Every structure is written in C-alpha cells, then in structure tokens.
PLY file of the C-alpha trace (Angstrom):
ply
format ascii 1.0
element vertex 210
property float x
property float y
property float z
element edge 209
property int vertex1
property int vertex2
end_header
28.95 41.70 -97.52
29.41 39.10 -94.83
32.22 39.06 -92.31
34.15 35.88 -93.09
36.91 36.62 -90.58
34.94 34.83 -87.89
35.35 31.56 -89.74
39.09 31.77 -89.20
39.05 32.80 -85.59
40.13 30.09 -83.15
37.15 28.62 -81.39
37.21 28.19 -77.64
37.85 24.64 -76.49
34.80 22.70 -75.36
36.86 20.17 -73.45
35.86 19.97 -69.81
38.64 19.63 -67.28
37.91 18.10 -63.88
38.61 20.31 -60.91
41.41 19.63 -58.47
38.75 18.52 -56.00
37.43 15.97 -58.49
40.91 14.53 -58.94
41.46 14.39 -55.18
38.17 12.56 -54.78
39.14 10.18 -57.58
42.41 9.34 -55.84
40.67 9.00 -52.47
38.13 6.69 -54.09
40.94 4.69 -55.62
42.61 4.21 -52.22
39.33 3.08 -50.66
38.62 0.75 -53.55
42.16 -0.62 -53.65
41.90 -1.54 -49.97
38.91 -3.70 -50.90
40.83 -5.73 -53.48
40.00 -9.38 -52.68
42.76 -11.07 -50.73
44.89 -7.92 -50.45
44.77 -7.33 -46.69
45.21 -9.88 -43.92
42.52 -8.08 -41.94
40.19 -7.53 -44.89
36.40 -7.59 -44.97
36.24 -11.38 -45.29
38.07 -11.79 -41.98
35.18 -10.09 -40.20
33.00 -13.11 -40.93
35.30 -16.13 -41.06
38.74 -17.45 -40.21
38.71 -19.93 -43.08
40.95 -18.67 -45.89
38.77 -19.95 -48.72
35.66 -18.41 -47.18
37.47 -15.10 -46.67
38.50 -15.01 -50.34
34.98 -15.89 -51.47
33.39 -13.17 -49.31
35.85 -10.48 -50.42
35.43 -11.44 -54.07
31.64 -11.23 -53.77
31.91 -7.84 -52.05
34.04 -6.58 -54.95
31.48 -7.86 -57.47
28.62 -6.14 -55.64
30.55 -2.85 -55.48
31.74 -3.09 -59.08
28.20 -3.09 -60.46
27.20 0.44 -59.35
30.75 1.66 -60.03
30.48 0.57 -63.64
26.95 1.95 -64.01
28.04 5.36 -62.71
30.82 5.70 -65.29
29.07 5.09 -68.59
30.91 7.94 -70.30
34.25 6.29 -69.56
32.97 2.80 -70.29
32.21 3.69 -73.90
35.96 3.94 -74.38
37.17 1.38 -71.84
34.98 -1.40 -73.22
34.87 -0.27 -76.85
33.92 -2.99 -79.28
37.29 -3.26 -80.96
39.16 -6.28 -82.26
41.11 -6.63 -79.00
38.11 -8.34 -77.44
39.33 -11.50 -79.11
42.26 -11.49 -76.68
39.91 -12.80 -73.98
40.43 -16.14 -75.66
43.85 -16.20 -73.97
42.59 -16.39 -70.35
39.84 -18.79 -71.48
42.44 -21.20 -72.86
44.71 -20.66 -69.86
41.75 -21.30 -67.56
40.94 -24.58 -69.29
44.54 -25.71 -68.83
44.78 -24.45 -65.24
43.49 -27.60 -63.45
46.25 -29.65 -65.08
49.09 -27.69 -63.45
47.40 -26.01 -60.48
49.25 -26.35 -57.18
47.75 -23.85 -54.70
45.69 -24.59 -51.59
42.44 -22.98 -52.73
39.95 -24.97 -54.81
40.75 -24.29 -58.45
37.26 -22.94 -59.25
37.49 -20.48 -56.36
40.96 -19.39 -57.46
39.73 -18.73 -60.99
36.77 -16.69 -59.71
38.99 -14.79 -57.29
41.55 -13.88 -59.93
38.90 -12.84 -62.46
37.29 -10.51 -59.92
40.60 -9.23 -58.53
42.08 -8.49 -61.95
38.97 -6.65 -63.10
38.78 -4.71 -59.83
42.44 -3.63 -59.88
42.60 -2.78 -63.56
39.23 -1.05 -63.82
39.95 1.10 -60.76
43.51 2.01 -61.72
43.98 1.91 -65.48
40.31 2.40 -66.24
38.72 5.00 -63.98
41.70 6.71 -62.34
43.66 7.02 -65.58
40.55 8.36 -67.32
40.08 11.05 -64.68
43.76 12.02 -64.80
43.76 12.14 -68.61
40.91 14.63 -68.58
43.15 17.19 -66.88
46.63 16.20 -68.05
48.07 14.84 -71.27
47.96 11.11 -71.85
51.74 10.90 -71.45
51.70 12.82 -68.18
49.00 10.47 -66.92
51.21 7.42 -67.44
53.79 8.11 -64.67
51.11 9.49 -62.34
48.97 6.37 -62.58
52.00 4.03 -62.57
53.30 5.57 -59.33
49.83 5.30 -57.81
49.74 1.61 -58.76
53.21 1.15 -57.27
52.28 2.92 -54.03
49.23 0.70 -53.70
51.54 -2.30 -53.53
54.26 -0.67 -51.42
51.88 0.69 -48.76
49.43 -2.21 -48.61
51.92 -5.05 -49.17
55.18 -3.79 -47.63
56.31 -7.31 -46.77
56.46 -8.09 -50.52
56.90 -4.78 -52.35
58.24 -2.38 -49.72
61.46 -0.48 -50.28
63.33 -3.16 -48.35
62.47 -5.51 -51.23
64.00 -3.41 -53.96
63.76 -5.78 -56.95
60.04 -6.65 -56.53
59.32 -2.99 -55.78
61.00 -1.82 -58.98
59.33 -4.63 -60.92
55.84 -3.55 -59.83
56.65 0.06 -60.78
57.78 -1.05 -64.25
54.63 -3.14 -64.55
52.54 -0.09 -63.68
54.28 1.95 -66.39
53.76 -0.79 -68.98
50.07 -1.22 -68.15
49.46 2.54 -68.16
51.18 2.75 -71.54
48.96 -0.02 -72.87
46.00 2.23 -72.07
47.28 5.05 -74.25
47.03 3.19 -77.57
44.48 1.61 -77.68
42.40 3.36 -75.03
40.28 0.31 -74.11
41.29 -2.01 -71.27
40.69 -5.29 -73.14
44.42 -5.84 -73.65
45.29 -5.14 -70.01
42.53 -7.34 -68.60
43.23 -10.29 -70.88
47.01 -10.31 -70.36
46.78 -9.73 -66.60
44.30 -12.58 -66.08
46.19 -14.91 -68.41
49.31 -14.41 -66.30
47.54 -15.52 -63.10
46.04 -18.56 -64.81
49.33 -19.63 -66.35
51.52 -19.33 -63.24
49.30 -20.75 -60.50
0 1
1 2
2 3
3 4
4 5
5 6
6 7
7 8
8 9
9 10
10 11
11 12
12 13
13 14
14 15
15 16
16 17
17 18
18 19
19 20
20 21
21 22
22 23
23 24
24 25
25 26
26 27
27 28
28 29
29 30
30 31
31 32
32 33
33 34
34 35
35 36
36 37
37 38
38 39
39 40
40 41
41 42
42 43
43 44
44 45
45 46
46 47
47 48
48 49
49 50
50 51
51 52
52 53
53 54
54 55
55 56
56 57
57 58
58 59
59 60
60 61
61 62
62 63
63 64
64 65
65 66
66 67
67 68
68 69
69 70
70 71
71 72
72 73
73 74
74 75
75 76
76 77
77 78
78 79
79 80
80 81
81 82
82 83
83 84
84 85
85 86
86 87
87 88
88 89
89 90
90 91
91 92
92 93
93 94
94 95
95 96
96 97
97 98
98 99
99 100
100 101
101 102
102 103
103 104
104 105
105 106
106 107
107 108
108 109
109 110
110 111
111 112
112 113
113 114
114 115
115 116
116 117
117 118
118 119
119 120
120 121
121 122
122 123
123 124
124 125
125 126
126 127
127 128
128 129
129 130
130 131
131 132
132 133
133 134
134 135
135 136
136 137
137 138
138 139
139 140
140 141
141 142
142 143
143 144
144 145
145 146
146 147
147 148
148 149
149 150
150 151
151 152
152 153
153 154
154 155
155 156
156 157
157 158
158 159
159 160
160 161
161 162
162 163
163 164
164 165
165 166
166 167
167 168
168 169
169 170
170 171
171 172
172 173
173 174
174 175
175 176
176 177
177 178
178 179
179 180
180 181
181 182
182 183
183 184
184 185
185 186
186 187
187 188
188 189
189 190
190 191
191 192
192 193
193 194
194 195
195 196
196 197
197 198
198 199
199 200
200 201
201 202
202 203
203 204
204 205
205 206
206 207
207 208
208 209
C-alpha cells in the first residue's frame, strides 16, 4: 500500500528571492544609470568633450546606446517578459506616425533627426532601467502591488534630486505630476508585464509635443 498523503502535502516554494544586497545593488545601479540619461545633467558626459549642445546630446545618446547593449544582454531572463511577443507591439505604430508628423510642427533648436534619436534613446534608457529592470528586481522580493509605489517613488526621486530646478519640492505641481506619472507607468507594468505599452506611449508623447 502506497502512502498517498505526500501528494497532498504542500510543496516548498521554488521561487527565488533576491537578497537585500542584490536589491541595494539594483538601486545603486539604477542611480548610476539614471545619471547617464542623455541630456539629464548640465555637466553630463557629453560636456567633457564639447560645449556645443547638439554635440553633447549626440555623445550622451551614443554612450547610452553603448551601455544599453551589455545591460540588455545581461538580463535575458527579464527580457523574456519585458519584450514578450504580445499584441501590444503594434502600439509602436503610434510613435512611428508621430515621428513622421514631427517635422511639420517641430519648434526646438536641435535638428529634428537628432531630437528623434535622442528621445528614442532617452525613453528606452529611462523606462528599461526603471520600469523594466528595477521593477523586475523589486517584484522578485515583494508583491507586484508593493513594487508599484516603491518604483514610482524612485522615479520621482530621480527627477527631484537630479532636476530640482524643475521638479524639486519648491515646484509642487510638477513634482506631484511626475510622482503620479511614476505610479501610472509602474501600474502599466503590472498588467501586462511587458514594457511595450510604456515605451510606445512615452515616446509618442515626446514626438507629439515637441
């Protein structure tokens, strides 16, 4: 006679939780990466090589592209979810259409092609770091709903600390707005879990309102 009671015993969870050290390193990596967002800092990497604004933006965008390649390659287990082949990929048609229309209403000082490249790199860099990698690391240790405010506050602090002249506490309305935006974008990562929706909407915004 076989012992069938084992079939009904709860099995130990196989889910692996990252250590506190791993999370600290993830946040430290996010801070370092966020500081390299193209065009974020007045004294950024591009300023080491040129005083020309367009050249600075081009250099910092290229640096982000070079760094993004190994970053993406090192996180294949997250990428299977972040870039899942779901129907939301069709939303990239939105920034494509907005990009085609951009030259007809563009009014900024940078060449339009450079602006489009800069925004594409910047949006991917910000969203992949924050709502892609950081939120994935946090969700491995906490629930998806607990991860939302944690990542949203991190996103908010990135703007408050690095851009205090625009989003500091002295500028209450923009500061609150960026916090709300962080909450919304983190929520958009909960269902679905890919970042197609975030990337497409974020980039479309910059192409529409330039």
